[in-house]
N, C-alpha and C positions, 0 to 999 in steps of 0.2 A: 329831233330824232324821234319821230313818232311813226308807228305802224299805220297803214291805211287799211281799207277793206274791213275784214272781220274785226280787227282789233280797234277800229274806230268807233264801234258801237258803245253806247254809254252804259249798257247793262248786260249782264250775262244771265241767261235763264238756267237756274240750277236744277238739275234732275239727278236721279240715281246714276245715269250714264255719265253725267258731268263729274260726279263725285268719284266714280270709278277711275276716270282719267286723272283726277287729283291724286287718288291713291297710287295709281301706276307711276305718276311723276315722282312721288316721294320714294317709293321703292326703287325706281330707276336711278335716282340720285345716289342712294346708298350702294346699289349694285355697281354702278359705274365707278364710284370712288374705291370700293374694295377690290374690284378687278384690276385696277391700274396701280394700286398701292405698291406691289413688289417691283414694278419697272419704272417707278417715278424717278425722273431726272437721270435715266440712263441715256446719255447723249451719244454713246458709241453703240450703234445698233448691232454690230458684229459681236460685241461683248454681251449684249442682251441675249442674242441668239445662243451664244455658247453657254450662257448661264441657265436659260430657261427653255431653249428650243422655241416652240411656239406656245404662247399662253392660250390655253383652251378652257380655263376655268380659274377658280380661286387657288392661289398658291401662297405660301408664307414668304415673308421678307427674308432676304439675305442679311447676314450680319455686316458684311463689308461691301463697299463699292469703290474700287480703285479710281482715284481721281475725284472722289466726292468733294463737292465744294461746300458741304456743310461745315467742314473744318475751316473755311475762310469766313464764315458768317460771324457777325458781331454778337457775342454772348451778353453784351451789356445794352443792346438796343437794336436798331434796324440796320439792314443791309450787311455789308461786309465790314470787318474791323478786327479789333484785338480780342484775345482770349481772356483778358483781365477782368472784364465786367462779369457780374454774376446775376443778372436778371435770369438768364438760363442757369439753373442749378439751385439758386437760393430763393427765388421768387416764384418762377414757373419751372416746369420740368424738373422738379426737385429730385436730386440724386442722379441726374442724367447729364450733367455738364461734361463729364469725361468723354462722352461720345462726340463732343464738338471740338475735342483737342486737335491742335494743328498736326497734320500728317497722320491722323488716326484712320482715315479712310472708312469711317463708319457710314453705313447706309442710313438715310434719313428716317426710315421707319423700322430700323432693326428691332427685333423682338416681337414684331406683330405677327399674328397668326393668319392663316388662310381665311379670307372672308371677313377680316376685321376692318373696321372703318378708321380712317385717319381723323385727326383733330377737327378738321372742318366739318366732316360728317357728324361727329359727336356734338359739335356746337349747333348744327342744324337740328339734331334731335332735341337739344336743350330748348331751342326756340319753339319747336313744335309743342313740347310739353308745357311751356309757359302759356302759349295761346290756348291750349286745351284746358288748362287748370284755371286760368284767369279769365278766359273768354274774350281776351283782347291782346293786342300787340303791346304788352306792358313792358316798356323799355327799362324802367327801374328794376323790375323783377328779373329781366334778362341779364342786366348788368350784375345784379346780386348773385345769380346762379353762375354766371360766367366767371366772376372773380373766385367763387368757391371752387369751381371746376379746375381753373387754371392754377390755383395756389395750393390745392390739396394733393399731397403725395399719392401717386398711383391712382388718381381718379380716372385716368385714361392711360392707354398703353402706347401712345405715340412718343417718339423721341424728338420730333421736329415741330417747331412753331414758326410761322412765317414772320416777316418783317413787321407787319402791322401789329401782331400780338406782342412782339418784343418791345416795340416802341410804346404801345399802350401801357405796358407794365413799368417801363422806364419812367413814364410820367406818373403812373399810379403811386409808385413808391416815394415820389416827391410830395405826395399829399394832395394831388389833384383829384377832383371828383371824377367818377367814371365818364360822365358826359364830356369832360374836358381832356380826356386822355388820348382819343384818336389823334394820330399824327401821320406825317408823310416824309419819307426820306428823299423824295424827288426821283426815285428810280424803281424800287421794287414794290411800292405800295399800290400803284395803279395796275393791278394784276387780276387775273381771272378768278383767283381764290376769293375775291371780294364779292363774287356773285353766287357762290355756292349756297349761302344761307337764305337766299331769297324765296324759294318756292312756298314754304308754309306761310310766310308773311303775305305774299302776293295772293294766294288763294283765299286767305281769310279776308283780305282787304277788298277783293273783287266783289264780295257780297254787297259792298257799298258803291260799286261802279269801278270802271277801269281807271279813271283818274285817281281814285283813292288807292288803287293797286299800285300805280306808278309812284305816287307820292310816298307810300310806305316802303316800297322797294328801294327808293333812294335813301330813305332813313336807315333801312336795314343794312344796305351796302356800306354805310359809313358809321355803323355802330362801333366798330373796332379799328377803323382806318379813316383818315381824312383824305378824300380824293374827289375832285370834280369829275375826272373821266369816269370813275365808277358810278357816279350819279347818272351820267348820260347813258352808260351801258345798262344800268339797272332799269331804266325806263324802257329801253329796247327789249331787254329780256322779259320784263313784266308783260309787255304787250304781246310778245311771242307766246309766252306760256298761257296767258288768258285766251288768246285767239285759238290755241290748240284745244284746250279743254272745252271751248265753246263750239268746236266742230270744224274749224278751218282745215283745209287740205294741208298736209305737212309740207310738201315741197313748195306750194304756193306761199305759205306763211314764211318759210325759210328764205325764199326769194325776196319777199317784201322786207324781211329783216335785214338781209344783205344790202338792199338798196339804202336802208336807213343808216348804214355804216360805210357806204361807198364801195360795196363789193357785189359783183355779179356772181352769185353762188353757182348757178348752173354752168357758166363758162369756166369758173375756177375749177370745178370738179372735172369737167370735160378735158381741160388742158393739163390737169395734173398727171404726172407719170406715176406717182405713188402717194400714199397717204402722208400728210405733213407731220413732221416733228418740229415743234416750236418751243420757245421758252414761255414764260408766264405772262408776258406783256400783252395788254388788251388788244392792241392794234394788230397783233398776229395770232394770238391764242383764240380770240373770239371768232374771227373768220375761219380758223381751222376747225373749231367746233361745228360751225355751220357746214363745212365740207363733209365731215363724218355723218352728220344728221341727214344731209341731202343724198349723199352717195349710198348710204345704207338705210334709207328711209323705210324700207319694207321689213327690215329685220333688226330690231334693237340689239339682240344678242350679237350679231355680226358686227354691228357698229361699235359696241363697247369692247369686244375682243380686239377689233382692229385698232381702236384707240390704245388699248393696253399694250399691244405689240409694237407701237411706234416709239415708246419711251418719251423722253423730253418731259415737259411739264404736262403730263397726261392725267394727273389725279383730279385737279380742279376741272379740267376739261371733261373728264369722264363723268364727274358728278353733274355738271351742267348738261352735258349731252344726255345722260340718263334721264334727267328731269324733263328735258325737251321731248325725248322719244316716248317716255311714259305718258306725258300729257297728250300725245297724239294717239297712242295705242291703248292706253289703259293697261290693266293687269294682264290682258291676253298677250301683251308683247313680251312678257318675261316668263320663261319656263320655270317649273318648280325648283329645279336644281340650283338656279341662281337666287331664287327667293330664300329657300331653306338653307342654302349654303352660307349665308351670312352668319357670322359668329353670334350676333345678338338678334337673330331673326325673330325669336319669340317676343322679346322686349320691344323690338321695332314694330312688330305687328300690333301689339297692344297700344303703343303710342299712336300709330297711324289710325287705328280704328277709333280711338278716343277723339282724335282730331276730326276725323270724318263725321263722327256723331255730332260734334259741335257745329260743324258747317251745315249738316242736315237739319238740325233743330233750328238754327238761325234762318234757314231757308224754308221752314214750314214743312219739312219732309220727315216722314216717319223713319227714324234711323234703322228700324228693322228691315226696311226695303233696300237699304244701302250696304248691308254687311257683306263682307267678302267671304262667301261660302267656300271658296277654294282652299283657304288656308286653315 
């Protein structure tokens, strides 16, 4: 599952323009995640419309979601199951187990503010900060900070953690080392959320060539989950992101990516009557991400708002979609109100600029020529 054409080159020429696309990709990830947060897993689109009308920007999460399947999730590990386990509540998401209670109908991200990032976005920020501070994709440091983040009360404001994280900590409390904790439930782990953390790892690794980027993308995708499908899609996603920051045409790159996963993206978009609502599973969610990126290739804001207004598993898709569109457009693809509307935009800006400085120095570029003067 490899990209051809632009992504087949062994090296990427790093320039200030390349680094602006990297910057745009990271901002796009956080923007796409936060925009979709309030409509995540709304599978009844009529209910979504009654609740929000049309999403036109950042809005806060609702407290309740009738029919929420979070109450069916296993609080002691992965997938669905009983409410008796206390990985949720005692180990991670401390003090939040009551929101997983059967019949509670609590929304997955209840309590989150307009423009706030979900857990996967926060973990992506963590990985970005490790690369900036250590100058490398330091897996041991990532695990150390991840465990601290997940087990410290109120370290983040999300109420939901996916199957991979719950299974990880179910193994962790048994005394396993972090590298031995990733697991798979055979159903919910091979999902698009496993690709959200890739961009900062991919862009740092591409300095050593595209094969290095693919290799570290696979490692990143399986830091917290055990999944062979994720390894394959991580390579595909890495190739797409690198080709875009290297100057590939967006629609051509999306078409090549579609071919690598058995999808004719252009035909899929032309034949679709409406934008797709999908669940999290890779074989449907990844093609649907390609749909939005291709259909709205000229306008990242329209793409991310359309993604937000479909519901379904649109948070991971929004994050990956934003990263893809940002890699193609750079910062010019995102209006100021989406950048500044993020709850933690000042902190995110500082983190991204430190990361860009690391990439610039490693590429022999004066960081002063790469600063984002707009922010």
